[in-house]
C-alpha positions in Angstrom: 0.0 0.0 0.0 1.3 3.5 -0.9 1.9 5.5 2.2 2.2 8.9 0.6 -0.4 11.2 -1.0 0.4 12.8 -4.3 -0.2 16.5 -4.9 -3.4 15.9 -6.9 -5.0 13.6 -4.4 -4.0 16.0 -1.6 -5.6 18.9 -3.4 -8.7 16.8 -4.0 -8.9 15.9 -0.3 -8.4 19.5 0.6 -11.3 20.6 -1.6 -13.5 17.8 -0.2 -12.6 18.8 3.3 -13.4 22.5 2.7 -16.7 21.5 1.2 -17.5 19.4 4.2 -16.5 22.2 6.5 -18.8 24.6 4.6 -21.7 22.2 4.8 -21.1 21.7 8.5 -21.2 25.4 9.0 -24.6 25.6 7.4 -26.0 22.7 9.3 -27.5 23.4 12.7 -25.3 22.0 15.4 -26.8 19.2 17.5 -27.6 20.5 20.9 -25.1 19.3 23.6 -26.6 17.5 26.5 -27.3 19.8 29.4 -25.3 19.0 32.6 -27.4 17.2 35.2 -29.1 19.2 37.9 -27.0 18.4 41.0 -28.1 18.5 44.6 -25.6 21.0 46.0 -24.8 21.4 49.7 -27.1 24.4 50.0 -30.1 22.6 48.3 -33.3 22.4 50.5 -33.2 18.6 50.1 -30.0 18.6 52.2 -31.7 20.5 55.0 -34.8 18.2 54.7 -32.6 15.1 55.1 -31.0 16.6 58.2 -34.3 17.6 59.7 -35.6 14.0 59.3 -32.8 12.5 61.5 -33.8 11.3 64.9 -33.0 13.9 67.6 -32.5 13.8 71.3 -33.0 17.6 71.6 -29.5 17.9 73.3 -26.8 20.1 71.8 -23.1 19.5 72.4 -21.1 22.7 72.0 -17.3 22.7 71.4 -14.6 25.1 70.2 -11.5 24.0 68.3 -8.6 26.3 67.5 -6.2 24.9 64.8 -2.9 26.7 65.1 0.9 26.3 65.3 2.5 24.7 68.4 5.9 23.7 69.7 6.0 20.4 71.5 8.2 17.4 72.3 7.5 14.2 70.5 9.4 11.1 71.8 12.0 13.3 73.3 12.5 15.4 70.2 11.4 19.0 69.9 9.2 19.8 67.0 7.2 22.7 65.6 4.0 21.6 64.1 0.2 22.3 64.0 -2.5 21.0 66.2 -5.9 21.8 67.8 -6.0 23.9 71.0 -2.3 24.1 71.3 -1.9 20.3 71.9 -0.4 17.4 70.0 -3.3 15.3 71.2 -6.6 16.8 70.1 -9.6 16.7 72.4 -11.9 13.6 72.1 -15.4 14.8 71.2 -18.2 12.8 72.7 -22.0 12.8 72.3 -24.9 10.4 71.9 -26.6 9.4 68.7 -29.3 12.0 68.0 -27.4 14.8 69.8 -26.6 17.9 67.8 -22.9 18.8 67.6 -22.1 22.5 67.3 -18.3 23.1 66.8 -16.9 26.6 66.2 -13.5 26.5 64.5 -11.3 29.5 65.2 -8.6 29.3 62.5 -5.3 30.5 64.1 -3.2 29.1 61.2 -1.7 31.4 58.5 -3.5 29.5 55.8 -7.1 28.2 55.2 -8.4 25.0 56.8 -11.5 22.8 57.3 -12.7 19.9 59.3 -14.0 16.7 57.8 -16.0 14.4 60.2 -14.7 11.0 58.9 -17.3 8.3 58.7 -20.3 10.4 59.9 -23.4 10.4 57.6 -24.0 14.0 58.2 -25.5 16.9 56.3 -23.5 17.7 53.1 -22.7 21.3 53.9 -20.9 20.2 57.1 -18.6 17.6 55.4 -15.6 19.9 55.2 -14.3 19.4 51.7 -13.1 22.7 50.3 -14.3 23.5 46.8 -17.0 20.8 47.0 -19.1 21.3 50.2 -17.7 24.6 51.5 -15.2 27.4 51.1 -12.1 26.8 53.2 -12.0 28.7 56.5 -9.6 31.7 55.8 -6.7 32.4 58.1 -7.9 34.4 61.1 -11.5 33.5 60.5 -14.0 31.3 62.3 -16.7 28.9 61.1 -19.5 26.9 62.7 -20.1 23.2 62.0 -23.6 22.1 63.1 -25.1 18.7 62.5 -26.9 15.7 64.1 -24.9 12.7 65.2 -26.8 10.0 63.3 -25.2 6.7 64.2 -23.3 5.4 67.3 -19.7 4.3 67.0 -16.0 5.4 66.8 -15.3 8.1 64.3 -12.7 10.9 64.0 -12.2 14.4 62.6 -9.4 15.9 60.6 -8.5 18.7 58.3 -9.3 18.1 54.6 -7.0 20.7 53.2 -4.0 19.4 51.3 -1.4 17.8 53.7 -2.6 19.4 56.9 -3.8 16.0 58.3 -0.1 14.9 58.2 0.4 17.2 61.2 -1.7 16.9 64.3 -4.9 18.3 62.9 -7.0 15.3 63.8 -8.9 13.9 66.8 -11.4 11.3 67.9 -15.2 11.6 67.8 -17.1 9.1 69.9 -20.9 8.8 69.4 -22.3 6.7 72.2 -25.3 4.4 71.8 -28.2 5.2 74.2 -29.2 1.6 73.9 -25.7 0.1 74.3 -25.7 -3.6 75.0 -21.9 -4.2 74.9 -20.6 -4.8 78.5 -17.3 -3.2 79.5 -15.6 -1.5 82.5 -13.4 1.1 80.8 -13.3 2.9 77.4 -9.8 3.5 75.9 -9.6 5.8 72.8 -6.4 5.2 70.9 -5.2 7.2 67.9 -2.3 5.8 65.9 -0.2 7.9 63.6 3.0 7.9 61.5 5.0 11.0 62.2 7.7 13.1 60.5 6.7 16.8 60.7 9.3 18.9 62.5 11.5 15.8 63.0 12.9 14.9 59.5 10.9 17.0 57.1 7.5 18.6 56.4 4.6 16.8 54.7 4.8 19.3 51.9 8.5 18.6 51.3 7.8 14.8 51.2 4.9 15.3 48.8 7.2 17.2 46.5 9.8 14.5 46.8 7.5 11.6 45.9 5.8 13.7 43.2 9.0 13.3 41.2 8.1 9.6 40.9 9.5 6.6 42.6 11.3 5.6 39.4 13.7 8.5 39.8 15.2 7.5 43.2 18.7 8.6 42.3 17.8 12.3 43.0 16.3 11.6 46.4 19.4 11.4 48.6 21.5 8.6 50.1 20.4 5.1 50.8 20.1 3.9 54.4 19.1 0.5 55.6 19.2 1.7 59.2 21.8 -0.8 60.1 19.7 -3.9 59.2 18.3 -5.7 56.2 14.8 -4.1 56.3 13.3 -1.5 54.0 15.7 1.0 52.4 15.4 4.7 53.2 16.2 7.1 50.3 15.7 10.7 51.4 12.2 10.6 52.9 11.0 7.7 50.9 11.1 4.0 51.6 11.9 1.1 49.2 11.3 -2.5 50.1 8.6 -2.1 52.7 6.5 -5.2 51.8 3.6 -7.1 53.3 2.1 -10.4 52.1 -1.1 -9.5 54.0 -1.5 -6.3 51.9 -0.4 -7.9 48.7 3.0 -6.3 48.1 4.3 -2.8 48.7 3.3 -1.7 52.2 4.1 2.0 51.9 6.4 4.6 50.4 7.2 7.1 53.1 10.0 6.8 55.7 8.7 7.9 59.1 11.1 8.3 62.0 8.3 7.8 64.6 5.0 6.0 65.1 2.7 7.4 67.8 0.2 5.9 70.2 -1.9 8.8 71.5 0.9 11.2 70.7 3.6 9.1 72.4 6.5 7.2 70.9 7.8 3.8 72.1 10.1 5.4 74.7 7.3 6.6 77.0 4.1 4.6 76.3 0.7 5.7 77.5 -0.4 3.5 80.4 -4.0 2.7 81.4 -4.7 1.6 85.0 -7.1 -1.3 85.4 -7.9 -4.3 87.5 -7.3 -7.9 86.5 -10.5 -9.2 84.9 -11.7 -5.8 83.7 -13.2 -5.6 80.2 -11.6 -2.7 78.3 -13.4 -1.4 75.2 -10.6 -0.4 72.8 -11.6 2.3 70.2 -8.6 2.3 67.8 -8.3 4.9 65.0 -5.6 4.8 62.3 -4.9 8.5 61.5 -1.7 7.7 59.6 -0.8 9.0 56.2 1.0 6.0 54.7 1.0 3.2 57.2 -1.3 0.2 58.0 -1.0 -1.0 61.5 -1.1 -4.7 62.7 -2.7 -4.5 66.2 -2.7 -7.2 68.9 -1.4 -8.4 72.2 1.4 -11.0 72.4 -0.1 -14.3 73.5 -3.6 -13.0 74.1 -6.6 -12.7 71.8 -8.8 -9.6 71.3 -12.5 -9.8 70.6 -13.5 -7.5 67.7 -17.0 -6.0 68.1 -17.2 -3.0 65.7 -15.5 -1.8 62.5 -15.8 1.8 61.3 -18.5 2.4 64.0 -20.9 -0.4 63.1 -21.3 -3.7 65.0 -20.1 -7.0 63.6 -20.4 -10.6 64.5 -17.9 -10.9 67.3 -14.5 -12.4 66.2 -11.7 -13.6 68.4 -8.4 -12.8 66.7 -4.7 -12.6 67.3 -4.2 -9.4 65.3 -6.2 -7.0 63.1 -4.8 -4.8 60.3 -6.1 -1.3 60.1 -5.6 0.8 56.9 -5.5 4.6 57.1 -8.8 6.0 58.0 -10.2 2.7 59.4 -11.4 2.2 63.0 -11.8 -1.0 65.0 -13.5 -1.6 68.4 -12.4 -4.6 70.5 -12.8 -6.0 74.0 -9.6 -6.7 75.9 -9.9 -8.8 79.1 -7.2 -7.5 81.5 -4.6 -10.0 82.8 -2.5 -9.3 86.0 0.6 -7.3 85.5 1.5 -5.2 82.4 -0.3 -5.9 79.1 1.3 -4.4 76.0 -1.0 -3.4 73.1 1.1 -3.4 70.0 0.6 -1.4 66.8 3.2 -2.8 64.3 3.8 -0.6 61.2 2.9 -3.2 58.6 6.0 -4.0 56.5 8.1 -1.2 57.9 9.7 -2.9 60.9 8.6 -0.2 63.4 6.0 0.0 66.1 3.9 2.1 68.6 2.4 0.6 71.7 0.6 1.3 74.9 0.3 -0.5 78.2 -2.5 -1.7 80.5 -1.3 -2.0 84.1 -2.8 -3.7 87.2 -0.2 -2.2 89.4 2.0 -5.3 89.7 5.1 -6.4 87.9 7.4 -4.3 85.8 6.7 -2.7 82.4 8.3 -4.6 79.5 11.4 -3.0 77.8 10.6 -1.9 74.3 13.5 -4.0 72.9 12.0 -7.1 74.4 8.6 -6.7 72.7 7.9 -9.0 69.7 8.2 -7.5 66.3 5.6 -9.9 64.8 2.0 -10.8 65.5 0.9 -14.0 63.8 -2.0 -16.4 64.1 -5.5 -15.4 63.0 -5.0 -12.0 61.4 -7.9 -10.1 59.6 -8.8 -6.7 58.3 -12.2 -5.0 58.7 -13.3 -5.9 55.2 -13.1 -9.6 56.1 -15.6 -9.3 58.9 -19.4 -10.0 58.9 -22.0 -7.4 59.7 -24.2 -7.9 62.7 -27.7 -8.7 61.6 -29.0 -5.5 63.1 -27.1 -3.4 60.6 -27.0 -5.6 57.6 -28.5 -4.1 54.4 -31.8 -5.6 53.3 -31.6 -7.9 50.3 -32.1 -5.9 47.2 -30.8 -5.8 43.6 -28.7 -2.7 42.8 -30.3 0.1 40.8 -27.0 1.4 39.6 -23.5 0.0 39.3 -20.3 2.1 39.2 -16.9 0.6 38.4 -14.1 2.5 40.2 -10.8 1.4 38.7 -7.8 2.5 40.8 -5.1 3.5 38.3 -1.7 5.0 38.1 1.6 3.8 39.5 4.6 4.5 41.7 7.0 5.2 38.8 5.5 8.6 38.1 3.4 8.7 41.3 0.4 9.7 39.1 -2.5 8.0 41.0 -6.1 8.3 39.6 -9.5 6.8 39.2 -10.5 5.3 35.9 -7.4 6.8 34.4 -8.2 10.4 35.5 -6.6 12.5 38.1 -9.0 14.5 40.2 -9.2 18.2 39.3 -10.2 20.4 42.2 -11.0 23.2 39.7 -13.5 20.9 38.0 -14.8 18.5 40.7 -17.7 17.1 38.7 -15.6 16.0 35.7 -15.9 12.2 35.6 -18.3 12.3 38.6 -20.3 9.1 39.6 -23.9 10.2 39.4 -26.5 8.7 41.7 -30.2 9.4 42.5 -31.7 9.5 45.9 -33.4 6.2 46.8 -31.1 4.0 44.8 -29.2 0.9 45.9 -25.7 1.6 44.5 -23.2 -1.1 43.7 -19.5 0.0 43.6 -16.9 -2.3 42.2 -13.4 -1.2 43.3 -11.0 -2.7 40.7 -7.3 -2.2 41.8 -5.2 -2.1 38.6 -2.2 -0.8 40.4 0.7 -2.5 42.2 -0.2 -0.9 45.5 -2.9 -1.4 48.1 -5.3 1.5 48.6 -7.7 2.2 51.6 -10.7 3.6 49.8 -13.1 6.0 51.7 -16.5 7.2 50.7 -17.8 10.3 52.5 -21.3 10.7 53.9 -22.3 7.0 53.6 -21.6 3.6 55.1 -21.4 0.8 52.6 -21.6 -3.0 53.1 -18.8 -5.2 51.8 -20.4 -7.8 49.6 -23.7 -9.3 50.5 -23.0 -10.1 54.2 -19.8 -8.2 55.0 -19.2 -5.5 57.5 -20.7 -2.0 57.3 -17.8 0.3 56.6 -16.8 3.7 55.2 -13.1 2.8 54.5 -11.8 -0.5 53.1 -8.6 -2.0 52.0 -8.4 -2.9 48.3 -5.4 -5.1 47.5 -3.5 -4.9 44.2 -5.0 -7.0 41.4 -8.2 -7.5 43.3 -11.8 -6.4 42.8 -13.9 -5.6 45.9 -17.6 -5.0 45.6 -19.5 -2.8 48.1 -23.1 -1.6 48.3 -24.7 1.5 49.8 -28.1 3.2 49.9 -28.2 6.6 48.4 -30.1 8.2 51.3 -28.0 11.3 52.1 -28.3 13.8 49.3 -25.4 16.1 48.3 -21.9 16.0 46.7 -19.6 13.5 48.3 -15.9 12.9 47.9 -14.5 9.4 47.4 -10.7 9.0 47.7 -7.8 6.9 48.7 -7.0 7.6 52.4 -3.3 7.4 51.7 -2.6 11.2 52.1 0.0 11.1 49.3 -2.0 9.1 46.8 -5.0 11.4 47.3 -3.0 14.5 46.8 -1.5 13.0 43.6 -5.0 12.5 42.1 -6.8 9.4 43.5 -10.1 11.2 44.3 -13.5 11.4 42.7 -17.1 12.5 43.5 -20.4 10.7 44.1 -22.8 13.2 42.9 -26.6 13.2 43.7 -28.6 14.4 40.7 -32.2 15.3 40.5 
């Protein structure tokens, strides 16, 4: 076949093209489809959904002041940001049906917001700048007001860029007025991977990984830390692997892992009596680390995941991805009981202690570096019948392909990187009243903890009710939710660096 056009055929093609262009100019253009009418955060339907929630008539009033602070973390001085001048933010508590009113006094020199992670609240209180509200300007204040709809363990954090990678997060506990779980004490535990003010800032690390993990030669010297574990290159990590997670366990090198703001050198200690039943409310607030949680030689009983009850499971360890929560019952034994949070695949840990006042605390160096036996994650648990979705065929199915890779660090959804300037591009439309099926298809070589705002989904037909779930590389995970909370809701990977590099999308309610 001849690959070149001669001059005559080229001129003929040019004339034909010009004629076609002239004809097209005379032909009325087909009207483009009008964009769908979206239920925006200020729509009356959002207020109606809020007014329909069950209410106790009680209002819980709080104030939070995000701002800079100087503190000591594991013996190291650090300048960072936090709420109310503290590395450990206040735990907010209320009962299901209470109204929570929180005034945020922004003492930072840049805008901020608060997102109430896992809470099916009114859309205009969700705290996503550019989607549900304008960010709170520096020196300004803002009021969040919403009904606490479901009991459980939740948390709050900034949703502006990398601010959550500082100390702008805290626990939110919604108590059940009809609680049937029996326990003597309630221990709220927030886990975090930490580097701000110690080795780098989150912004510096984001800039570093944004060059792509395939260009490691520009990222500083290699450091194995004196052993054969993961290799540190600048502020990134190579060789952190986990069979449980399906491969790469994380990309960021953290000098510290914190248990309620404390490093392994000075663990938090809870006083109790032998035989006490302790309700553990464990929150993974980390940016790039899954934690394997357990007690050497003793089992925990899992009771809730992401706030919702499950069929109780006795396990040796549970793995929490970023954003996930787990509730468990620990029966206290005499002496010191170490509760370990091992940084999955990274060879580091955080831990706390339960003490009955006898014996001596274990030395950190003598604590085990592995937790084996029966190990699960929240997506492998079963919903309690009281919260299981009713059997129903889906009205709509959305395929959410997790795309991109570490070479260029160009994460996305269905091949697209989220554009904050155009949040509805490639949106996943839903209509109120639908049962929505979501198929997470992980086409990358990395695990992703996927989070949907404003809703709790069910994993498969009988799995746990959750808002954040681990999706392993090469796997498809199907979840279902009822579209019963109108508005515009973000969906994203809860790895802070993956989200900032584009793995976000929007579930958009349309009329």
